[in-house]
N, C-alpha and C positions, 0 to 999 in steps of 0.2 A: 442039338442046336438047329434052329429054324434056318433053312436055306434062304439067303438073300434073294429078293425078287429083282429081276433085271428090268430097267426102264423100257417101256414099250413105245414111247414117243421119241422121235429123233430131233425135233425142233421145239423150242419153247413156244407155247401157244400165246404168250404175251408179247414177246419181242422178236421171235423168230431166230434166236441164237441157237446154234447146234447144242444138243443135249447128249452127254455121254451115257453109256448104259448103266453106270453106277452113280451118276450125279443125283444128289438129293435136292439141290437148288440150282436154278438157272444162273449160269455165270454171267449172263448179260443184264438181267433185271432183278435177280434174287428171288424169283417166284418159286413156290414149293412144287417140286416135280410130282410128288405123290398126289397132291390136290389136282394138278392138271390132268394126271392120268385118270383120276376118279371122275373128273368132269367129262373127260373124253368118253369114258365108258357109259356114262349116264345119258349122253346126248345122242342125237341121230344126225347122220350126215345130211339128211334132207331138210333139217330145220333151218339152216342158213345157207341156201344155195347162192344167193346174190351177194352175200357179204364176204365170201371167200373166193373172190375172183382174182385170178392171176392174169395180168395183161402184159403182153410183151411189147406193147407200144408205149410212147412217151405220154404218161398221164401223171397227174399230181397225186401224191399220197397213195400210190398203189405199188404192188410188187411187180417189178418189170426187169427186163434185161437191157433196157436202154438207159441213157443218161437223163435222169429227171430229178426234180427237186425233192429232197427228203426221201430218197430211195436207197436200196441196197442191192448188191448183186445176188441174184437167185442162187441159193445154196444148191449143193449137189442134191439131186432128186432122192428124197428119202424112200425107204421101203414102204410100200403100200400106195405109192403114187404112180400114176401113169400119165404122161403128157398126151392129152387127147389129140386126135388127128383133126385137121381142119385149119381154119384161118388163125393167124396169131391173135392172141387176145381172147380166144374163146374160153368160156368157163370150163373148169375141169372138176371132177369129183374124185375123191380118193376111193380106190377099190377096197382098201382095208383101213381100219382104224381111222374112221372119219374124224377130221379136226378142222379148226378154223385156221386159214392161212394168215399169219400175223404180218403187219407192216411195222418196220422200225421207224419210230418218230421220237428221237432223242430220249429213248428209254420208256416212253409211254405207249399205251395201246393205240392202235390206229384209230383216228376219229371215225365214228360211224360203225366201229366193230361192235358186235353184240356183247352185252355185259351179262354174264351169267351169275347166278347166285354163287357166292363164294369168291368172285373176282376180288383183286386188291382195291384198297381205298383210292389209289391214283386212277385206276381204271374207272371206278365208279364216278369220280368227281373231275374227270379230265376237262370237260367243257368249262366248269366253274373255275378250275385252276387257270385255264387259258384266259378267261375273261378277267380274272383278278390280276394276272401278270400284265395283260394289255393295259388295264386301268392304272397299274403301278407305273408302267412306262409313261403313260400320258400324264400322270401326276408329276413325275420327275421333270419331263419336258416342260410342262406348264409352270412348274416352280421356277425353272431357269428363265423362261420367257417373262414371267411376272417380275422376277428379280431384275431382269434387264430393263423392263419398261418402267417399273415403279421404284426400284431401289438403286438405280445406277447414279442418281443425282447426288451431288454434294450440296446438302442444304446448309445455307449460310444465313444467319440472322443479320439483318442490316446494321444493327447496333455494333456488331463486331467489325464492321468496315469503317465506321465513322467516328471521328473524334470531335466532341462538342466541348467548347470552352466558354467560360463566362469571365469577362474582364471589366474593369472600371469600378464605378461607385454606385451605391444605392440610388435607384430612380434614374440613373443614367448609364446603367450597365449595358454591355453589348455581348450578344451571343454570336459565336462563329462556329461553323461546322465544316469540316473538310475530311477527305479520305485520309485515314490514319495509315499513311504509307511513308516510305523513304523517298528522298529526292530521286528523280529519274536516273541520275548518274549511277546510283547504286544498282539499279536493275540492268543497266548497260554492262556493268562489271559482272553481274550475276550471269549474263549471257556467256561470258568467258568460262564461268564454272560449268555451265551446261555443256560447253564444248569439251571441257576436261573430263566430263562424265564418260566420254567414249574411251578414255584411257584409265578409268578407275580413280581419277583424282578430283572428282566433283565435290568432295566433302572437305577439301583443304580449307582451313580457316574457320570452320564451324565453331561457334562458341555459344553455349546455352546458359552461360552464367548470369545473363542479364534479364532473366525471366521476370524478376520483380521490379524492373525499372519502370517507373510510372510513365516514362516517356516512350516506352516500347511501342512499336507499331502493331497493327492488326496481324494476328498470326497468318491470315490469308494473304498478307502482303509481305511476308517474311522472306528470308533466303535460307538456304541450307536445310538442316534437319528440322528446324522449327516449321518450315513450310511443308515438308513431307508429312510431319505429324498432323498438321492442320487439315490437309486434304486426305482424309481417310479413304476416300473412294478412288484415289489415284493408285495406279499399280506400282509406280516407282517414282523416284525423284524427278525424272525428266517429265513425266506426265503431270506431276504436281506443279512444276514450273509452267508448263503449258496452260494449266487451268488458271494459275495466278496471272499470267500474261494476258489471258483472255479477259479477266476482270479489268486489267489496266488498259486494255485496248480501247481506242476510240469507238470501235464497233459496239462495245458493251454499253456505251451511252450513259455512263454513270453521272448523274447530276443530282446535287443536294439542294433541297429547298428548305428554308426556314420560314415557318408561318406562311407557306405558299409562295415565297419569293426567293430568288437567288441573292446571295450576299450575306447579310447579317440581320439580326433583330436588335433594335435599340430601345433605350428608355426602360430597361428592365430593373426590377428590384428582386432581392432574394425571395424565393418562393413562387415567382411567376413561372408559368409553363410556356414552353415553346414547342411547336410541332415540327419534328424532323421528318422529311419524306425523301426517300431515295428513288429516283426514277432510273430506269434501265431498259435495255433491249432484251426482253424476255426470251424471244426466239433464239437470238444469238447465244445467250448464256446457256440455254437448254441444249443447243448444238454442242456446247462444250461441257455438258454434264453438270451444270451449275443451276441451282434454284435458289433465288433470294426470297427469304421469308421476313415477315414483320417489317415491311418496307416503310411503314409510317408509324411513328411512335412519339411520345411526349417526353421531354426532359425538363426537370425543375431547375431554375436558376439558383446558384449558390456561390458563396465565396466572394460576393461583391463587397467592396470596402464602403465604409461610411465617409462621405466626403462632399465636396462642393463642385458644381458645374460652373465653369467660368466663361466669360465673354473676353476673348483675347484682346479686343480693341477697347475695352473699358478704360476711360480716362486717357485715351491716346489722341493727340491732335498734331496737325502740321501747320507751322507758321510760314507765311510767305513774305519776303521783304525784297526791296529793290524796285527797279523800274520795269514797266511793261516791255517785255522782250529781253530783259536781262535780270529777271527775278531769280530769287534763291529760295529753296525749300529747306526747312529745318524741322526735324522731329521734336515733339514735346512729349516726353514719356515720364515726366517727373512723378506723376501720380499713378502710373500704369502698374500692371502686375509685375512683381519683381522676378518671376520665374518665366517671363516671356521675353524673347529677343526680337527687336524691331529693326528693320532695314528698309531702305528704298529698293524697289525691284530694279529700277534703272536710273542711274545718276548721270547719264551722258548729256541730258538736256538741262541739268541743274545749272544755275547761273545764266541760263538763256531762256528762262521761262517767261511766258506772257499770260495775261489774264485769259482764262478759259482752258488752258492746258490741263492735263491730268497727270497726277503723280500717284503711283501705286505703292502702298506700304505692305510689307510682308511681316506677319507675326508668326513665331514658331515657339512651341513649348520647349524649354530647356530640359534635357535629361529625362524626357518622357518615354513611357513604354507604349508601343503601339498595341491596340487591342487586336488587330488583325495584321500580322506581319506581311501578308501578301499585298496589303494596301498601304504603301508608305506615306500617304497623305491623309489616312483615315483617322478614326477616333483614337485618343490616347489618354493616358492618365499618368500622374506623377505624385510623389510624396515631397512636400516642401515644408520645412520647419514643423514636422510632426503631424501635418494635415495632408489629406488626399484631395487632389483636384483632377478634374477631367474636362475634356473639350471634344466637340463633335469631330474636329479635325486637328491634327497635330500642327498643321500649317494652314493659315488663312491669309487672304489678301483683301485689302480694302482700298477703294479709289477715292482720292481727294482732288477737288477742283481748285485750280490756281485762281486766286482773286486778291484784290486790294493792292495791286502793283501800280505804281505811278505811270502816267502817260509819258511816252518818249517823244523826243524831237528827231524827225527824220533828217538824215544827212546823206548827200550824194558823195560817197567816199572816193569815187573815181574821178571826180571833177578836179582838174588841175594836174593830174599825174602826167608824167612824160616817160617814154621808154628810152633808156640809154642802151646804146648798141656797142657791141664789140666787133671790130673790123668794119667792113662796109660791103655793099654789093659788089661783086657776086659772092662774097664770103660772109655775108651779114648774119650776125646772131644777136638775139636780144640778151641784154646783160643784166639790167636791174631797173627798178621803177624809181624815178626821181619825183619826190614830193615837195620840192622847193616852192612850188606855186600853190600848194594846198594849205587849208586852214591848220592852225596849230593842233586842234583836236584830232585831225586826220594824221598829221605828221607824227604825233606822239602816241596816238591811240589805235592805229591800225597797222597791221603787218601785211605787206604785199609780197606776193610770190609770182614768179614767171614760170609757167609750166612748159611753154614751147621752147625746145632746145634745138630744133632743126635749123639748117641753113635757110635763110629767108630771101625772098625776092619781093619786088614791088607787088602789092595786092594780097600778099599772104596775111593770115590771121595770127595774132599773138594772144594766147590765153593768159589773163592775169587773174589771180585769186587774191582776195582780201579777207582777213580775219580780224574782227574788232577785239581789242584787248578789254580786260575788265574795266580799266579806267575810262574807256570810251563809253561803255554802257552805264557804268555807275554815275557818270556825269549827266545821265538823262538822255543819251543819244542812242539812236538805232539806225543802222544803215538802211537806206532806201532800196527796196528790192526784197527778193526772197532768197534765203540761203539754201545751199544744197544740203544733202543728208548729213554731211560732215560739219555743217555750220559755216561754210565758206560762201562768200559773195563772189560771183564770177562775171568777168567782162572780157569781150574779145576786142582787140584793137588792131586795125588794119595797117599794114606797112604802106605808108604813103609815098608820094613822089619826092617828098622832102627828106626821105631816109638817107643816111650817109652812103655815098657811092665813091669808089676809087676813081681817080682821074684816069681817063682812058684816051686813046688816040682820037676818039670822036669828040670828047668833051674838053680836051686840053686847050685847043686854040681859043675857045671862048672863055675859059676860066683860069688860064695860067697866070694872068695879071693879078688875080685875087690872092696869089701867094707872095706878092712882092714885099708885103709887110714882114713876112717871116724871113725873107732873104735879107732885108734891111737890118732886121734884128741880128741876123747871123754876122753880117759884115761889121756891125758896131761891136759885137762881142769879140770878133777877131782883132779889130783895131785896138780895143781896150787891152786885150791880152798881149798884143804885140808891142805896145808902147814900152819904151826904155829897153827893148831887147834888140839884139843885132841879128838874131835868127828867129824865124817863125815858119813853122811847117817845113823845115828843111831849106828855106830860102835865106840866103845871106844878104842882109840889107846894106852892109858896108859901113854901118854906124848905128847909133841908137835911133830907133824909130820914134818919130814924133807924131806922124800922121799917115793915114792910108786912105786913098780914094779908089772906089770900085766902080768900073764902068762895064755894064752888062754887054755881052757880045751875042750870046745865043742861049736859047732855052730848050731843054731836052726833057722828054718823058722816058723813064727807064722802067719797063714792066718786067717783073721777075718771072723767068721761065718755069720756076718751081714754086709758084706762089701758093699752091694748095697745101704745101707742107712746110711753108716758111712763115714766120711772123712778119717778115718784110715783104709786102706785096708789090710795092713800086717805089720809085724815087722821082721827084721833080728836081732837075738840076739846071744850074746856070753857069756859063763860063764868063770870065771877067778879064779886062785889062786893068791891072792894079798899079797905081802910082804910089810908090813908097817914099815918104819924106823922112830923112834922117838928119842928125846933127852934122853930117858930112856932105849932104846934098840930096838929090832926088834920083830914084832908080825905078825902072819899069819892071813889073812882074806879071805873071799870068796865073789866074786862079780858077778853081772849080769848086762849087758848093752844091751839096746834095741835101735835100730835105726828105725825111723818111715818111712813107705812107701818106701821100697827098690825097685828101678827101674833100668832096663837096657835100655839105649837109645843109639843107634848107637854104641853098644859094650862097652859103658862106664856106670859105676855105678853112681846112684844118689839117694839121700835121701832128706827128708824135711830138710830145713835149717832154722836156727833162724835168727833174725834180724841182729845179729852181724857176719853173714856169717859163723857160726859154725853149725855143724850137730845138729839136734834136737834129743836128746837122753833122755833115762830114765835109771838111775843107782841105784842099790841096793848093799850095802856092809854089810855082815853078819860075825859074829864070827864063826858060824858053817856052814859046807857045807850042812847039812840037811835043813837049812833055805832056801838055794837057790833052793833045790829040791821042798820044800813046795811051794815056790813062783811060780815055773814053773807049778806045779799041779793046783794051783789056776787059773793061766792064761789059762790053757788048757780047762777051762769051756767055755770060749767065743772064743777061738782061737783053730785052729787045729795046734798042735805042731808037727813039723817035724824035726827029727834029720838029719842034713846035714853032710854026710860023706865026709869031706874035710880035707886036711892036715892042722893041726893047725899052726898058725903063732904066733910067740912070739917076743917080743921086745928084741933086742940084749943087751940093757943096761937098768937097772932100771931108771925110770924117776926121776931125782934128781933136787931139787930146793934149792936155797939158801934162807936164812931167813933174808938177808940184807934188810933193810927198803927201800933203793932206788930201789931194784928189785921187790918189792911187788906191785901188782896191786890192785886197789880198788875192794872190793867184788861185784860180779855181780849176778843177779838172773839167775838161771839155771833151767833146767828141771829135775835135779837130785832129786830123791825122797828118803825119809828116809825109812828104812826097817820097 
């Protein structure tokens, strides 16, 4: 048996891996050891002096003992080598068995190493392999760069975003185009779904069963799974929603034009072409990885009904009747379209019309379908009695001018009116308008109202409003003047010096005598009621009274200290010496008579009157004069008692009555009080 030959090389000439004495192949790179030994024997150590340099400094792709890129630690010095003396990095030559010092480079021979005949394929083609590897890396990087630049966009056909509809009838059809999306509220709710995504609940409520619904929206405006499927470039559902919201954003600037204009296209028939154009903010959409394609395209009109276009006001008229200023408008629609409803836009001035006024009539199709639901007053069509009809607007208005009304007679409706007051100054209030002195047409044909409700004084203004009734205007009359916006004629009347005023301390002396007639009426009433009685107001006459004579002694003004809260503001009072005649003889008594609320109005005296048109009075009859004084003192607690210095007035004759039965009146309730 032939004795095995021991390896003479200690390190692989290809990769520098240590070689055992009996190894047949390099454990580092797999090179054939026998071939390397044969190569070593055939070569000369002087052939490659510069390529087998060992440098102990930091250099790239060299064998060294320092930390460098692509290096390995120098193995233990093999037999046949001797480290030359001198500076580090100096070249060395093997003393025996000359060989090339190898550099480890990821299993390949060191670049620049000599390639001998019989080297491996890798060693022979090392540069080419490196170039190919670098080119492959560049291709991969370039692929991803190109993909990011040119293939990141979600390409969307504009047709997939727009819904085009044709409605109406032939030759009057209308095309509308709008974004085929849900109402905005749906997307607000979808925002909640987006928030739920963070908790894994974003797909709740997804339902894909309505894919065939002809009313389904664009998949790019969908929600849930449909949206994620539409945006294939989106990484997940959240990114798909982000891209959809970018489309819906105002920044996207989506605007649809039909035949170059916003709105709709009219006057179409089946087969006509309309051009749809979608305008948008290209840079904004690209920033959101969206690219719109086919932004302008044509659509052919179809599905339009065969029908008739109508004039809503055909055979409609308005008739005006009455007088100028009180005219009345009435619609005449006897021959008009039966499927149109007609009304006056404003009827507030009807029955008060004058020639030249305007009346507006509103016509509206009954039960019609809008061509564009976003335009509630736009074109519409309907089916009536088996036929189709259309109009440019579902609602139209037309103005008619009032004419043919009779000329009116102007009347001053405020002439002759008089203000009636409640109370008197300083508590004066306007009460009502008295029309006794006005013509009958004003009395019966005009309503008057007093607007001023405040307490009045001399010089204040009272606002009076008048509104003519229909009977006034129908009789051919019109108030002189201009009415306000509510149709009222207004006049202000000043409170004059002749307005009612309560008798005061200052005015009583000059005016107290003007009340004598009321006192005389009171004394006659007392006498009449006392006749045939033995008692009157607590006074015992001692027999049946046949006559009573009143002689005035003093006049007093009694002002109520609480007049502002009482309906009785003051009294005018007189004291009397009364001669009472009976069937038994004559007796003297003492009396006090008070008249309620004495007023001077227009120079005339007034007091409160009872229902039987007699003065309202209070009377006291006493046997002693001291009793009258005591009564006055009691009254002075609540009233300011003022002695009016005026000439006394007496009756010329005692009031006498007869006791005949036929002359007697039935007993009446009076305000006379017992003492």
